[in-house]
C-alpha positions in Angstrom: -1.8 21.0 -13.7 -0.6 23.0 -16.8 2.6 21.6 -18.3 4.4 24.9 -18.2 3.6 25.2 -14.6 4.7 21.6 -13.8 8.0 22.2 -15.7 8.8 25.2 -13.6 8.0 23.5 -10.1 10.6 21.3 -8.1 10.0 17.6 -8.6 9.4 17.2 -4.9 6.4 19.5 -5.1 4.8 17.2 -7.7 4.8 13.9 -5.9 3.0 12.5 -2.8 4.6 9.2 -3.0 6.9 9.0 0.2 9.7 7.0 -1.4 10.0 9.5 -4.2 9.9 12.3 -1.8 12.8 10.8 0.2 15.1 11.1 -2.9 17.7 13.8 -3.0 16.4 16.6 -5.1 19.0 16.1 -7.8 18.3 12.5 -8.0 14.7 12.7 -8.2 15.5 15.3 -11.0 17.3 12.6 -12.9 14.7 10.0 -12.5 11.7 12.2 -13.3 11.8 11.8 -17.3 11.4 8.1 -16.6 8.3 8.5 -14.6 4.8 8.4 -16.3 1.8 9.6 -14.2 -1.2 7.3 -14.5 -4.6 6.7 -13.1 -5.5 3.6 -11.1 -9.0 2.0 -11.5 -10.8 -0.3 -9.1 -9.9 -3.9 -9.7 -7.2 -3.1 -12.1 -4.5 -5.9 -12.0 -1.1 -4.1 -12.1 0.6 -7.6 -12.0 -0.6 -11.0 -12.6 1.0 -13.9 -10.5 3.7 -15.9 -12.2 4.1 -13.4 -15.2 7.1 -11.1 -15.9 6.8 -7.7 -14.1 7.5 -5.1 -16.8 6.4 -2.0 -15.0 6.7 -0.7 -11.4 4.2 1.6 -9.7 5.0 4.2 -7.1 1.5 4.9 -5.6 0.4 8.6 -5.2 -3.1 7.9 -4.1 -5.5 5.0 -3.7 -4.8 1.5 -2.4 -3.2 -1.6 -4.0 -3.5 -5.1 -2.4 -0.7 -7.6 -2.7 -2.3 -11.1 -2.5 -1.2 -14.6 -2.2 -3.0 -17.7 -3.5 -4.5 -19.6 -0.6 -6.3 -22.3 -2.7 -7.6 -22.7 -6.1 -9.6 -19.5 -6.8 -9.0 -17.9 -3.5 -6.6 -15.0 -3.0 -5.8 -13.5 0.5 -4.0 -10.0 1.1 -0.6 -10.3 2.5 0.2 -6.7 2.5 -1.2 -3.2 1.2 0.5 -0.4 -0.8 -0.4 3.1 -0.6 1.4 6.4 -0.9 4.1 5.1 1.3 5.3 2.3 -1.2 5.7 0.8 -4.6 4.9 -2.4 -6.4 8.4 -3.4 -7.6 10.0 -5.4 -4.8 10.3 -8.6 -7.0 12.4 -6.6 -9.5 14.5 -5.0 -6.7 15.3 -8.5 -5.3 16.0 -10.1 -8.8 12.8 -12.0 -9.4 11.3 -10.0 -12.1 10.4 -12.9 -14.6 8.1 -14.9 -12.3 7.0 -13.2 -9.1 4.2 -15.3 -7.3 2.0 -12.6 -5.9 -0.6 -10.5 -7.8 -1.1 -6.7 -7.2 -4.7 -5.5 -7.7 -6.0 -1.9 -7.2 -8.7 -1.8 -4.5 -9.2 1.8 -4.0 -9.1 4.4 -7.1 -6.1 6.5 -7.3 -3.1 7.4 -9.3 0.7 6.4 -9.5 4.0 7.1 -11.0 4.9 4.2 -13.5 8.4 3.3 -14.4 9.6 0.6 -16.8 11.5 -2.3 -15.3 14.7 -1.4 -17.3 14.7 2.2 -16.3 14.0 1.0 -12.6 16.9 -1.4 -12.6 19.2 1.2 -14.2 18.3 3.8 -11.6 18.9 1.3 -8.8 22.3 0.7 -10.1 23.3 4.2 -10.7 21.4 6.3 -8.0 22.7 5.6 -4.6 20.0 7.4 -2.6 17.4 5.6 -4.7 19.0 2.2 -3.9 19.2 3.0 -0.2 15.6 4.1 0.3 14.3 1.1 -1.6 16.4 -1.4 0.5 14.9 0.4 3.7 11.4 0.0 2.3 12.1 -3.8 1.6 13.1 -4.2 5.3 9.8 -2.4 6.2 7.6 -4.7 4.0 9.4 -7.7 5.8 8.5 -6.4 9.1 5.0 -5.6 8.2 4.1 -8.9 6.9 6.0 -10.7 9.7 3.9 -8.6 12.2 0.7 -9.2 10.3 1.4 -13.1 10.6 1.7 -12.7 14.4 -1.5 -10.7 14.5 -3.4 -13.3 12.5 -2.1 -16.1 15.1 -2.7 -14.2 18.4 -5.3 -11.6 18.0 -9.1 -11.5 17.5 -10.7 -10.8 14.2 -11.9 -7.5 15.7 -8.3 -6.4 16.5 -7.1 -7.7 13.2 -9.7 -5.6 11.5 -8.8 -2.5 13.3 -5.2 -2.9 12.4 -6.1 -3.5 8.8 -8.3 -0.3 8.9 -5.8 1.9 10.5 -3.2 0.8 8.1 -5.6 1.5 5.0 -6.3 4.8 6.7 -2.6 5.6 6.8 -2.0 4.4 3.2 -4.9 6.6 2.0 -3.5 9.7 3.9 -6.6 9.8 6.2 -9.2 9.5 3.6 -12.4 7.5 4.0 -12.0 3.9 3.0 -14.3 2.9 0.0 -14.6 -0.8 0.4 -17.7 -3.1 0.8 -17.9 -5.7 3.6 -17.5 -8.3 0.9 -14.2 -6.8 -0.3 -12.9 -6.6 3.2 -13.8 -10.3 3.9 -12.1 -11.4 0.9 -8.9 -9.4 1.6 -8.8 -10.7 5.2 -9.8 -14.2 4.3 -12.8 -14.4 6.3 -16.6 -14.7 6.2 -18.5 -11.5 5.2 -20.9 -12.0 8.2 -17.9 -11.8 10.4 -16.7 -8.6 8.9 -20.3 -7.1 9.1 -20.6 -8.0 12.8 -17.2 -6.6 13.7 -17.9 -3.3 11.9 -21.4 -3.0 13.5 -19.5 -3.4 16.9 -16.9 -0.7 15.9 -19.6 1.6 15.0 -21.4 1.2 18.2 -18.3 1.9 20.1 -17.9 5.2 18.3 -14.8 4.4 16.1 -16.5 4.2 12.8 -19.3 5.4 10.6 -19.8 2.9 7.9 -22.2 2.0 5.1 -22.0 -1.0 2.8 -19.5 0.7 0.5 -17.8 3.3 2.6 -15.9 3.3 5.8 -15.2 6.6 7.7 -12.9 6.6 10.5 -14.8 9.0 12.7 -12.7 8.7 15.8 -9.2 7.6 15.0 -8.2 7.6 18.8 -11.0 5.4 19.5 -10.1 2.9 16.7 -6.4 2.7 17.8 -7.6 2.0 21.4 -9.6 -1.0 20.1 -6.8 -2.3 17.9 -3.8 -4.4 19.0 -0.4 -3.1 19.3 0.6 -4.3 15.8 -0.4 -1.3 13.9 1.7 1.1 16.3 4.8 -1.1 15.9 4.4 -1.3 12.1 3.8 2.5 11.7 6.8 3.4 14.1 9.3 1.2 12.0 8.1 2.9 8.8 9.0 6.3 10.3 12.2 4.9 11.6 13.2 3.5 8.2 11.7 6.0 5.8 12.7 9.5 6.9 
């Protein structure tokens, strides 16, 4: 977009991130000079586990996985971030120096980046910013708790449906450019199990998939094959983030 045109447009018209969209227009205008638009590349590590978090990313497009260490050399996704969220919960909660999880780009996209100092200053001084970030924190707690319930009580096929629906939401309805191996690593299961489930979902008319691209051909069908966890998580996001 040409700079002169961007300068003339309201800030809300320039953002896709739903947390930024939720700010009052005047508050977003105050924050705008502190935001830098950046590209996100697949496998780019936005934050290494156990290191200071110097930058926070508000995802515009693409998909970022937040992963926890399950064993030496093995990381498992604990939640994902798309255009509904941001990476800076540790900074918001006062753990900016040594947060334990890592954040890795899984699907190419873009984000607005803000420095830790500017983020903290805005949290202290912009009430609407602080309020929406605290509601987002509640949502992430709900999402991770419900996902843990899902892991314990539902089949891999149902869990995969939930994950694909959440990824579809986070990518604003776009196709999901992930390989079977990447999905297996994110979900902490064998690749063969993912391939078997994806084949079954394709046979049931929910998906069209290749080795590196998953197309949700029939969203309603996929929802019918999933457990209720995705519906609960999505409804809570809509309740918390207006």
